[in-house]
Wavefront OBJ file of the C-alpha trace (Angstrom):
o trace
v 49.548 89.831 -73.382
v 48.061 86.862 -75.238
v 51.258 85.691 -76.886
v 54.217 84.113 -75.097
v 57.392 86.200 -75.404
v 59.288 85.654 -78.618
v 62.682 86.550 -79.983
v 61.892 88.746 -83.005
v 64.180 90.235 -85.628
v 62.665 93.234 -87.426
v 64.198 94.208 -90.734
v 63.443 96.580 -93.591
v 64.595 99.995 -94.847
v 65.393 101.891 -91.640
v 69.029 102.529 -92.620
v 68.516 102.318 -96.359
v 66.170 105.329 -96.302
v 66.921 107.404 -93.194
v 64.004 109.843 -93.292
v 61.866 110.523 -90.251
v 58.671 109.003 -91.571
v 60.430 105.688 -92.123
v 62.140 105.864 -88.727
v 58.777 106.338 -87.074
v 57.349 103.397 -89.027
v 59.944 101.061 -87.601
v 59.943 102.619 -84.106
v 56.241 101.742 -83.924
v 57.051 98.070 -84.497
v 60.120 97.943 -82.307
v 58.643 99.817 -79.330
v 55.309 98.120 -79.645
v 56.757 94.590 -79.653
v 59.028 95.410 -76.765
v 56.077 96.808 -74.740
v 54.252 93.489 -75.330
v 57.188 91.713 -73.665
v 58.979 90.371 -76.746
v 62.751 90.351 -77.131
v 63.189 92.429 -80.327
v 66.097 93.814 -82.350
v 66.474 95.552 -85.705
v 68.986 94.090 -88.182
v 69.471 95.315 -91.713
v 71.700 92.843 -93.523
v 71.655 93.716 -97.219
v 73.973 93.934 -100.210
v 72.206 96.975 -101.609
v 73.568 100.507 -101.604
v 71.674 103.036 -99.450
v 69.979 106.370 -100.200
v 71.960 109.424 -98.987
v 69.625 112.447 -98.573
v 72.527 114.849 -98.741
v 73.601 113.471 -102.131
v 70.037 112.674 -103.273
v 71.572 109.546 -104.668
v 72.700 106.057 -103.698
v 75.986 105.346 -101.950
v 77.876 102.231 -100.788
v 78.789 103.915 -97.466
v 75.901 103.750 -94.984
v 77.849 105.229 -92.026
v 76.093 108.642 -92.159
v 72.651 107.046 -92.556
v 73.239 104.700 -89.608
v 74.514 107.421 -87.306
v 71.532 109.648 -88.242
v 69.022 106.959 -87.329
v 70.792 105.454 -84.324
v 70.455 108.670 -82.344
v 66.650 108.185 -82.541
v 66.823 104.483 -81.696
v 68.995 104.977 -78.654
v 66.866 107.890 -77.410
v 63.967 105.410 -77.294
v 65.742 102.711 -75.376
v 67.112 100.623 -78.294
v 70.827 101.028 -77.642
v 72.612 97.755 -78.421
v 69.566 96.365 -80.182
v 70.381 97.250 -83.752
v 72.847 96.275 -86.499
v 73.720 97.210 -90.053
v 75.779 94.785 -92.124
v 76.712 94.923 -95.768
v 79.607 92.675 -96.798
v 79.652 94.178 -100.270
v 80.058 97.808 -99.172
v 82.524 100.145 -97.573
v 80.510 100.083 -94.336
v 80.763 96.424 -93.378
v 79.180 95.936 -89.908
v 77.934 98.582 -87.486
v 76.113 98.140 -84.152
v 76.017 94.541 -83.003
v 79.008 92.392 -83.916
v 78.865 89.730 -86.635
v 78.828 87.076 -83.879
v 75.870 88.735 -82.185
v 73.977 89.055 -85.475
v 74.575 85.406 -86.328
v 73.440 84.370 -82.830
v 70.189 86.244 -83.292
v 69.616 84.389 -86.606
v 70.141 81.073 -84.843
v 67.967 81.835 -81.872
v 65.148 84.052 -83.222
v 61.593 82.762 -83.490
v 60.343 85.336 -86.046
v 61.744 87.571 -88.793
v 59.411 90.494 -89.609
v 60.413 91.883 -93.009
v 58.518 95.187 -92.793
v 57.961 96.644 -96.278
v 59.371 93.421 -97.663
v 62.526 95.218 -98.760
v 65.102 92.948 -97.154
v 66.316 90.201 -99.486
v 66.165 86.786 -97.827
v 69.736 85.539 -97.353
v 70.838 82.004 -96.422
v 71.356 83.064 -92.788
v 67.743 84.305 -92.546
v 66.482 80.837 -93.361
v 67.580 79.636 -89.928
v 64.616 81.587 -88.504
v 61.585 79.293 -88.611
v 58.964 82.035 -89.218
v 59.835 84.626 -91.864
v 56.988 87.090 -92.382
v 56.738 89.382 -95.376
v 54.834 92.514 -94.229
v 53.649 94.322 -97.352
v 53.026 98.048 -96.940
v 52.227 98.569 -100.648
v 49.536 96.130 -101.850
v 48.760 95.334 -105.480
v 52.202 95.773 -107.076
v 53.720 92.434 -106.074
v 50.502 90.511 -106.609
v 50.478 91.842 -110.174
v 54.148 90.870 -110.529
v 53.277 87.308 -109.480
v 50.464 87.101 -112.045
v 52.799 88.537 -114.674
v 55.558 86.026 -113.812
v 58.212 88.396 -112.454
v 60.678 85.878 -111.065
v 62.541 88.217 -108.692
v 59.271 88.995 -106.899
v 58.267 85.346 -106.822
v 61.633 84.381 -105.368
v 61.360 87.089 -102.688
v 57.896 85.938 -101.642
v 58.931 82.288 -101.683
v 61.671 83.101 -99.163
v 59.013 83.840 -96.548
v 56.807 81.425 -94.643
v 54.015 83.956 -94.095
v 52.632 86.870 -96.059
v 50.807 89.877 -94.590
v 49.476 92.992 -96.371
v 48.079 96.445 -95.636
v 45.601 95.703 -98.419
v 42.742 94.967 -96.046
v 40.246 94.326 -98.851
v 42.252 91.480 -100.373
v 39.901 88.617 -101.227
v 36.765 90.801 -101.229
v 34.443 90.681 -104.245
v 35.037 94.357 -105.021
v 38.844 94.258 -104.634
v 41.018 94.197 -107.762
v 44.141 92.718 -106.137
v 44.670 89.609 -108.288
v 44.710 86.160 -106.772
v 48.092 84.534 -106.163
v 49.202 81.168 -104.748
v 50.088 82.862 -101.440
v 47.849 83.091 -98.405
v 47.627 86.764 -97.482
v 46.795 87.793 -93.909
v 45.614 91.365 -93.463
v 47.257 93.794 -91.034
v 47.759 97.544 -90.745
v 50.458 99.920 -89.499
v 50.810 99.835 -85.702
v 51.275 103.106 -83.874
v 53.020 103.481 -80.522
v 50.671 106.078 -79.118
v 53.109 107.636 -76.615
v 55.141 109.023 -79.510
v 52.298 111.330 -80.586
v 51.502 113.699 -77.777
v 50.481 117.309 -78.473
v 47.861 119.981 -77.958
v 44.234 119.136 -78.495
v 44.038 120.875 -81.886
v 46.548 122.195 -84.385
v 46.277 125.493 -86.260
v 48.604 125.286 -89.242
v 46.054 124.075 -91.785
v 45.447 121.077 -93.993
v 48.803 119.444 -94.782
v 50.641 116.342 -95.770
v 54.104 115.158 -96.737
v 54.506 113.661 -100.200
v 56.517 112.966 -103.280
v 54.926 114.755 -106.247
v 56.026 112.527 -109.097
v 57.178 108.913 -108.846
v 58.647 106.842 -111.637
v 59.317 103.239 -112.389
v 56.629 101.399 -110.416
v 53.571 101.518 -112.722
v 52.035 98.100 -113.303
v 50.026 96.593 -116.157
v 47.189 94.175 -115.401
v 44.673 92.842 -117.956
v 45.643 95.546 -120.450
v 45.242 98.446 -117.980
v 48.017 100.563 -116.533
v 47.859 101.301 -112.808
v 49.931 104.366 -111.758
v 52.275 104.702 -108.851
v 52.777 108.476 -108.991
v 50.654 110.722 -106.771
v 50.720 113.976 -108.761
v 47.935 112.736 -111.048
v 45.553 112.426 -108.076
v 46.625 115.748 -106.469
v 45.969 117.550 -109.755
v 42.236 116.739 -109.396
v 42.114 118.835 -106.185
v 44.425 121.764 -107.040
v 41.632 124.334 -106.754
v 40.843 123.520 -103.112
v 42.398 126.813 -101.834
v 39.920 128.726 -103.982
v 37.010 126.751 -102.536
v 37.606 127.185 -98.815
v 39.335 129.967 -96.846
v 41.700 127.686 -94.983
v 45.400 127.028 -95.335
v 46.527 124.133 -97.582
v 50.172 123.058 -97.535
v 52.332 120.306 -98.995
v 55.741 119.332 -97.738
v 56.818 118.078 -101.135
v 59.887 116.542 -102.761
v 62.026 118.803 -104.908
v 60.110 118.963 -108.222
v 60.046 121.824 -110.662
v 56.466 121.124 -111.697
v 55.225 121.011 -108.097
v 57.046 124.295 -107.239
v 55.324 125.975 -110.147
v 51.814 124.425 -110.078
v 51.095 124.362 -106.362
v 51.806 128.040 -105.439
v 49.979 129.166 -108.624
v 46.885 127.506 -107.217
v 47.188 128.895 -103.676
v 49.047 126.037 -101.969
v 51.860 126.666 -99.528
v 54.876 124.429 -99.939
v 58.055 123.565 -98.132
v 60.771 120.973 -98.933
v 59.819 117.534 -97.723
v 63.424 116.841 -96.839
v 63.370 119.682 -94.280
v 60.308 118.226 -92.590
v 61.739 114.721 -92.712
v 65.255 115.348 -91.521
v 64.590 114.710 -87.826
v 61.948 113.021 -85.757
v 61.206 116.381 -84.089
v 60.629 118.273 -87.332
v 58.378 115.488 -88.679
v 56.477 115.229 -85.351
v 55.967 118.998 -85.170
v 54.742 119.232 -88.787
v 52.031 116.682 -87.996
v 51.111 117.974 -84.534
v 50.921 121.632 -85.695
v 48.490 120.660 -88.505
v 44.771 121.260 -88.321
v 44.252 118.013 -90.230
v 45.761 115.933 -92.959
v 44.517 116.240 -96.486
v 46.072 113.752 -98.854
v 45.455 111.557 -101.879
v 46.298 107.910 -102.567
v 48.040 106.299 -105.488
v 45.980 104.979 -108.356
v 47.334 101.486 -107.534
v 45.520 101.653 -104.209
v 42.385 103.474 -105.301
v 41.108 101.839 -108.434
v 41.562 98.253 -107.203
v 39.944 99.141 -103.864
v 42.831 97.577 -101.979
v 41.713 98.794 -98.526
v 45.195 100.316 -97.977
v 45.706 103.038 -95.359
v 48.795 105.200 -94.950
v 51.222 104.749 -91.995
v 51.681 108.545 -92.078
v 47.917 109.073 -91.863
v 47.844 106.688 -88.866
v 50.360 108.970 -87.181
v 48.176 112.026 -87.875
v 45.286 110.230 -86.195
v 47.429 109.226 -83.221
v 48.377 112.916 -82.797
v 44.704 113.771 -82.672
v 44.682 115.255 -86.137
v 41.719 114.434 -88.342
v 42.499 112.829 -91.703
v 40.809 113.463 -95.072
v 42.112 110.890 -97.482
v 41.123 109.296 -100.738
v 38.914 106.221 -100.547
v 40.727 102.926 -101.189
v 38.121 100.744 -99.589
v 39.526 101.364 -96.118
v 36.133 102.611 -94.954
v 34.990 98.978 -94.992
v 37.337 98.444 -92.026
v 37.684 101.792 -90.283
v 34.987 104.255 -89.007
v 34.625 107.365 -91.126
v 32.569 110.538 -90.901
v 34.121 111.982 -87.725
v 37.862 112.373 -87.216
v 38.501 110.299 -90.372
v 36.999 111.047 -93.795
v 37.130 109.043 -97.022
v 36.540 110.993 -100.222
v 35.883 110.165 -103.856
v 35.093 113.641 -105.170
v 35.901 117.205 -104.270
v 32.471 117.764 -102.661
v 33.397 115.051 -100.133
v 36.553 116.956 -99.284
v 34.702 120.243 -98.886
v 32.139 118.609 -96.606
v 34.901 117.117 -94.453
v 36.635 120.497 -94.135
v 33.369 122.176 -93.175
v 32.722 119.500 -90.516
v 36.227 119.851 -89.005
v 36.127 123.666 -89.016
v 32.721 123.634 -87.286
v 33.928 121.463 -84.332
v 37.719 120.974 -84.369
v 38.015 119.748 -80.763
v 35.498 116.914 -81.254
v 37.044 115.758 -84.509
v 40.531 115.848 -83.015
v 39.407 113.753 -80.035
v 37.653 111.300 -82.358
v 40.807 111.024 -84.534
v 42.841 109.980 -81.533
v 40.134 107.525 -80.402
v 40.253 105.856 -83.832
v 43.994 105.529 -83.603
v 43.740 104.063 -80.092
v 41.098 101.541 -81.145
v 42.352 100.535 -84.603
v 46.078 101.312 -84.881
v 47.639 101.163 -81.376
v 50.415 98.581 -81.134
v 48.575 96.515 -78.539
v 45.616 96.193 -80.960
v 47.523 95.519 -84.162
v 50.553 93.463 -83.175
v 48.918 90.550 -81.233
v 46.717 89.593 -84.201
v 49.731 89.936 -86.528
v 51.656 87.470 -84.371
v 48.611 85.198 -84.143
v 48.557 84.984 -87.943
v 52.099 83.600 -87.871
v 50.776 80.544 -86.013
v 48.715 79.406 -89.026
l 1 2 3 4 5 6 7 8 9 10 11 12 13 14 15 16 17 18 19 20 21 22 23 24 25 26 27 28 29 30 31 32 33 34 35 36 37 38 39 40 41 42 43 44 45 46 47 48 49 50 51 52 53 54 55 56 57 58 59 60 61 62 63 64 65 66 67 68 69 70 71 72 73 74 75 76 77 78 79 80 81 82 83 84 85 86 87 88 89 90 91 92 93 94 95 96 97 98 99 100 101 102 103 104 105 106 107 108 109 110 111 112 113 114 115 116 117 118 119 120 121 122 123 124 125 126 127 128 129 130 131 132 133 134 135 136 137 138 139 140 141 142 143 144 145 146 147 148 149 150 151 152 153 154 155 156 157 158 159 160 161 162 163 164 165 166 167 168 169 170 171 172 173 174 175 176 177 178 179 180 181 182 183 184 185 186 187 188 189 190 191 192 193 194 195 196 197 198 199 200 201 202 203 204 205 206 207 208 209 210 211 212 213 214 215 216 217 218 219 220 221 222 223 224 225 226 227 228 229 230 231 232 233 234 235 236 237 238 239 240 241 242 243 244 245 246 247 248 249 250 251 252 253 254 255 256 257 258 259 260 261 262 263 264 265 266 267 268 269 270 271 272 273 274 275 276 277 278 279 280 281 282 283 284 285 286 287 288 289 290 291 292 293 294 295 296 297 298 299 300 301 302 303 304 305 306 307 308 309 310 311 312 313 314 315 316 317 318 319 320 321 322 323 324 325 326 327 328 329 330 331 332 333 334 335 336 337 338 339 340 341 342 343 344 345 346 347 348 349 350 351 352 353 354 355 356 357 358 359 360 361 362 363 364 365 366 367 368 369 370 371 372 373 374 375 376 377 378 379 380 381 382 383 384 385 386 387
């Protein structure tokens, strides 16, 4: 490895939102950093309430969430390397003791705030390098331009700022300029987690929330949407255009349950797919390919964003057909990975995959190996923290 070993605290939303896709996202960082020789732990130390999937609501008791996730962490060799602490809740401290947590804050070299969801507390400021890792570009940059003080305070609590918006700073990118220096990165994937047969047979699938609320942003008099249903609606007639199976694992939504089957889409509850790592893994590995859209906030500003879920599809050897955000400036497309702007692009990608599924599956995995594997993504990320 190029970097000397470091003591790294990873934090984020692992216990806050205990769904399999999020668990995989953090496992990729934790296992990847450990494989590179770093001393790494996960600590979530937040005053917020957590999301309980059983209640479909927030709760102040994170015990069930923590136990649900810890099984997966310990199965992958992370026993004793995690903690949840919330002094304002009924849960208090789970995993490492308060003394162990505080020792990590004193001794750590780096705090990686993946998704940027952890508020920066006084104890975090003992860590000399505090990196905000932004998985959703555009929103916070707009907040900064619009003077949203909570966002500015959060960003100011970090020494370094990284983003999945790989086009940031490009002439054709609409992410607004801010006083912060943004380093580009992408979701790392620990490839060993995504083994499976050469091709899948269950059709063109993805996992999604149909309608999202509360995160639209206004910039220069234009509204940029967070919800995905507006983009999916442009492609509802796909099942009538090609004789292949289309399926969404979708959040509970009355509109989705009515509109999708009426247009030939198969559906299943996203929560069923996302309950365990095994169900999430099998949904992806069994797929022929992923077909998905991207949020308006990623597409219109040409952010260069690419989905962490889509990266897992690629790692499993499943081709990906996804809406162009400008990511094709940074990733190879046309085999194994397809960027689309219109429905004819989607149809052409399906025809290509159906004509040679083995080759496209092999290429998908090669793309993941070359562009998303932890040993390709994480060393440059750590290098950026030196500047």
